[in-house]
C-alpha positions in Angstrom: 0.0 0.0 0.0 1.4 3.3 -1.1 0.8 6.5 1.0 0.0 9.5 -1.1 2.5 12.4 -0.7 0.1 14.9 -2.2 -1.5 15.9 1.2 2.0 16.4 2.8 3.1 18.6 -0.1 -0.1 20.7 0.2 0.4 21.1 4.0 4.0 22.1 3.6 3.1 24.6 0.9 0.4 26.2 3.1 2.8 26.4 6.0 5.5 28.0 3.8 3.1 30.5 2.4 1.9 31.4 5.9 5.4 32.0 7.1 6.2 34.1 4.0 3.0 36.2 4.4 3.8 36.7 8.1 7.3 38.0 7.4 6.1 40.3 4.6 3.5 41.7 7.0 6.0 42.1 9.8 8.6 43.8 7.7 6.5 46.1 5.6 3.2 46.5 7.4 4.0 46.5 11.1 1.2 47.4 13.6 1.0 51.0 14.8 3.6 51.8 17.4 1.9 54.9 18.9 3.8 55.9 22.0 1.7 55.6 25.1 3.7 58.3 26.9 3.4 60.9 24.2 1.1 63.9 24.7 -0.9 65.1 21.8 -0.2 68.8 22.5 3.1 69.3 20.7 3.2 73.0 21.6 3.4 71.9 25.3 6.4 69.7 24.5 8.1 72.5 22.5 7.6 75.0 25.4 8.7 72.4 28.0 11.9 71.6 26.0 12.8 75.3 25.9 12.2 75.7 29.7 14.4 72.7 30.3 17.2 73.9 28.0 17.4 77.2 29.9 17.5 75.3 33.2 20.3 73.1 31.9 22.3 76.2 30.9 21.9 77.5 34.5 23.0 74.2 36.0 26.0 74.1 33.7 27.4 77.2 35.6 27.6 75.1 38.8 29.9 72.4 37.4 32.7 71.7 39.9 35.4 69.5 38.5 37.6 69.4 41.6 38.3 66.0 43.0 36.7 65.5 46.3 39.9 64.5 48.1 41.6 67.8 47.0 38.9 70.2 48.4 39.6 69.9 52.1 37.6 69.0 55.2 34.4 70.7 54.0 34.4 68.9 50.7 31.2 66.9 51.2 29.3 69.9 52.6 30.5 72.1 49.6 29.3 69.3 47.2 25.9 69.2 49.0 25.6 73.0 48.6 26.2 72.7 44.8 23.8 69.8 44.5 21.2 71.8 46.4 21.6 74.8 44.0 21.3 72.5 41.0 18.2 70.8 42.6 16.6 74.2 43.2 17.0 74.9 39.4 15.6 71.5 38.5 12.6 72.1 40.9 11.8 75.4 39.3 12.2 73.8 35.9 9.7 71.1 36.8 7.3 73.6 38.3 7.5 75.9 35.2 7.0 73.0 32.8 4.1 71.5 34.6 2.3 74.7 35.5 0.5 74.9 32.1 -2.6 72.8 32.1 -3.1 70.7 29.0 -6.4 70.7 27.1 -6.7 66.9 27.0 -7.5 65.0 30.2 -5.3 62.1 29.0 -2.4 64.5 28.3 -2.8 66.0 31.7 -2.7 62.6 33.4 0.5 61.7 31.5 2.2 65.0 32.5 1.0 64.6 36.1 2.4 61.1 36.3 5.7 62.3 34.9 5.7 65.2 37.3 5.1 62.9 40.3 8.0 60.6 39.3 10.3 63.5 38.7 9.3 65.1 42.0 10.1 61.8 43.8 13.5 61.8 42.1 14.1 65.4 43.2 13.2 64.5 46.8 15.8 61.8 46.5 18.4 64.4 45.7 17.4 66.4 48.8 17.8 63.3 50.9 21.1 62.6 49.3 22.6 66.0 50.3 21.5 65.4 53.9 23.5 62.2 53.8 26.5 64.1 52.4 26.3 66.6 55.2 26.7 63.9 57.8 30.1 63.2 56.3 29.2 60.0 54.4 30.3 60.0 50.8 27.6 57.6 49.6 26.6 57.2 46.0 23.2 58.7 45.0 20.6 56.0 45.2 17.6 57.0 43.2 14.1 55.6 43.8 12.7 52.7 41.8 9.3 52.9 40.1 7.8 49.6 39.0 11.2 47.9 39.0 13.0 50.7 37.0 15.1 53.6 38.2 12.9 56.8 38.3 15.4 58.5 35.8 14.6 55.8 33.2 10.9 56.7 33.3 11.6 60.4 33.3 13.9 60.0 30.3 11.3 57.7 28.5 8.6 60.4 28.8 11.0 63.2 27.7 12.1 61.2 24.7 8.6 60.2 23.7 7.6 63.9 23.7 10.8 65.2 21.9 12.0 67.1 24.9 15.4 65.6 25.5 16.4 68.6 27.6 13.8 67.5 30.2 15.5 64.2 30.8 16.7 63.5 34.3 20.1 65.2 34.9 23.0 62.8 35.1 25.1 65.0 37.4 25.0 62.5 40.3 25.7 59.4 38.2 28.5 57.3 39.4 
């Protein structure tokens, strides 16, 4: 008794066509990748980026490139003072950026969430300078949000809204 190979050929042909169709669709017709963190109000993003750029220029004037071991006995306190000045600039930046209400309730919710995460990150900087003033030269330990560093979520929102200047400052990175 001979088994017909025709059904096997048909099955393999159908599977091959299915794989080919899938790859054509995946490469040339991918599903929409709308960013869930992007606000619809692009004028808000443009304004926010400008505010953040100005704040970053102000913070740049505070750069202190001295090595901590060459400053003297008040080195950590001086470092804490500089960080506090930078943090005050960042706080004003965040307040200015988020003071404008957005027209869309969804956009406002996104901005409010970003603001809350950013504020928590700022509060971590304040806690950090208190630690420095005790004489402990500990690394900055930022808070975690849903298993990710807060700065990662801040940066994700900034990138999604084309406002790179509003990313979390990296001035305390190790």
